[in-house]
N, C-alpha and C positions, 0 to 999 in steps of 0.2 A: 843837472840832476843827477845824482846817483846812482848808478846802476845798483838792481836788488838781486836776490836769488829767487829762484823758486818759490821759496818760502816766506817770501818778501824783507828779506833780511839783507842788510848792508853785506855784500862779499868783503872775504879780505881783503883788505890793498895789498898791490903786488907789491913783491920787496923789489927794492933797487937791486940788480946785478953786483956783486960783488961787496953786498952789505949782510949783513945780518949772520945767524949762525949758518944759515944753511949755505952758506957761500962758498966755505970749503967742500962741505960734500958734495953737491953738484948732483942729488939724486932727488929723481923727480917722480911723484906718483900721481896717476890719473885712475881714479874712480869712475867708473862709465857706467853710469844707469842708463835706461830704457829713458823716460822721460813721458808727460802726461800733461793734459790738459788743465787739471788741478794743481793749482801751483803747492796744496797740504798734502798731496803723494811725494813731495820732494821731502818733505821732514825727516823723516826716518837716513835718507842718505846722507843729509847733509850732521845729522848725528852722528856717523861714523864718520866723515869725513875729517870732523870737527876732534873726534876720541883718538885720531890718528894721527890729526896734528899734533895733539897733547901730551901724547906718547913718542912721537919721533919727529919734535919741535926743530931738526935739521935737516930733515928732509921737505921737499917743496912737495903740497899735494894739494890737486884740484881735483873738484867735484865734476866732472864732464856728463851731457845729457847726446842720446842716439839723434833724439826726434823730441820736437815740441818745447826743448825748454833747451836755456843758455846758459853759460855758455856750452858748443857741440868740441867735439875731439879734436877738430882741425884748431881749432881755436885755444883751447887748455893747451895743445902740444907745443901753438906756435909761443904762446905766454910762455910757459916752461923752457923751451929753448931759447928765450930772450933772454928768459932770466940767468942762462948759462948753463942750465940742469946738459951732463954729459951725458947721463943713461937715464930713460923714463923706462916706465914699467907702467903697463896701461891694464888695469884689473877689471875685469866686465863684471857688471854687480847683479847680474842676471843667472837666476836658477837653472834654465835649460838650456843647450846649444841649439839653435834656431839658426836659421838664416843672418839676423844680422851677426851670428859670432859665426858664423864658417865665410860668410861671406865680404861683408858690409866693412865690418870692422880691419880685418885684414886689408880690403883696398885704403881705408884711411890710411891707416898704418903706412902701406906704401908711397903714401901720397906725404904723408909727415917725412918719410925719409927722403923722398926726392927732396922735400921743400927746406930741409935740416938735416945734411946728410953726414954733419959732424955730432949729431947724435944718435946714441947706440937704443934704439925704439924697441921693447920688448910685449910682446903680447902674453899675459897670463892667463892659464883655466878660469873658465868663470867660475864663479864662486860657489856655486848651485852644485859643482862635481869638487867641491872640498870634504872630507869625510867628516868633518868636525860640524860644520855647517850642516851635513845631513846628517848627522845623528843628534844636532841641538833642532832639526824639526822635527824629527822623530821624537823626541824626548817631548817637545812641546804637546805632538798629538798624544800622545800618551796622555799626558799632563789634563787632555779638556773632558774627558771621561771618567768620571767619578771611580773612584776602584767597588769592587760588588761590597756588598753589605759581608760582616764576620769574618 
């Protein structure tokens, strides 16, 4: 039986190391979301991952979850290392910086570094700290209230 993503779709098949357009780049990106019990929760994150893959076909992009869903960060990182990625950036898709981002994710990255010392692991700031996302959230908030008449 084939594994399914949290949204009930078959995941992208892993590429064979040394094949396809991503082979020369050896650049990996892990989009790290929190995870939830409801599989539908993952749908927006799956769309983000699909959009990144479409715009950067040479990158090896994985969507991983901190808890409750699979793959987890260690599994996703191990797969990218096995696919020949020399550098992997982890982008937490978290709005705020809490204990997960301050403690849990760095500890998991330290484990990946120990397990795969030939790979450069980089932790990007959480997406919630990015000025463009903050502005987009403000724009959405401003748009939900109708402007005053006249």
